[in-house]
C-alpha positions as CSV (number, residue, x, y, z in Angstrom):
1,M,0.5,0.5,-0.4
2,Q,2.0,2.9,-0.9
3,T,0.9,6.4,-1.9
4,E,3.2,8.9,-4.2
5,H,4.0,10.9,-0.6
6,F,6.2,8.1,0.5
7,S,7.8,6.4,-2.4
8,Q,8.7,10.0,-4.2
9,K,12.4,10.4,-3.3
10,I,13.8,13.4,-1.9
11,N,16.4,15.3,-3.9
12,F,19.5,17.7,-2.9
13,A,17.8,20.6,-2.3
14,D,15.4,19.4,-0.5
15,K,17.7,18.0,1.8
16,C,18.8,21.1,2.3
17,Y,15.9,22.5,3.2
18,L,15.6,20.1,6.0
19,T,19.2,20.5,7.7
20,F,19.3,24.6,7.2
21,S,15.2,24.7,8.6
22,T,16.3,22.4,11.3
23,V,19.7,23.7,12.2
24,I,18.1,27.7,12.7
25,S,15.3,26.1,15.0
26,T,17.2,24.8,17.1
27,L,19.6,27.6,17.7
28,F,16.7,29.3,17.8
29,G,15.7,27.4,20.7
30,L,18.8,27.8,22.3
31,V,18.4,31.3,22.8
32,L,16.1,31.3,25.8
33,P,17.6,29.3,27.6
34,F,21.5,31.2,27.2
35,S,19.8,34.9,27.3
36,I,18.7,33.8,31.1
37,L,22.1,31.9,31.1
38,I,23.2,35.7,31.0
39,I,21.1,36.6,32.7
40,F,21.4,35.2,36.0
41,D,25.4,35.4,36.2
42,R,26.9,38.1,34.9
43,V,23.8,40.9,35.2
44,L,22.1,40.1,38.8
45,P,25.3,39.6,40.7
46,N,26.7,42.9,39.1
47,Q,23.2,44.5,39.6
48,A,24.3,46.4,35.4
49,K,20.3,47.4,34.4
50,D,22.2,48.5,31.3
51,T,23.6,44.9,30.3
52,L,19.6,44.5,31.2
53,F,18.1,47.1,29.0
54,L,20.9,45.8,25.7
55,L,20.1,41.8,26.2
56,F,15.7,43.3,26.0
57,A,16.7,45.8,22.9
58,I,17.8,42.7,21.3
């Protein structure tokens, strides 16, 4: 019971697009944890309000 959708082969351009979108979505997923880590490690102990405003502006 093969359908036409599953029997098509993935070409090189589709593989590149899939790899690129996977990398980009992974990087976007890591932005929030790293920004929270920077806030807790660098900003809060030093009470650096300017750095905190800059991080939220980005």
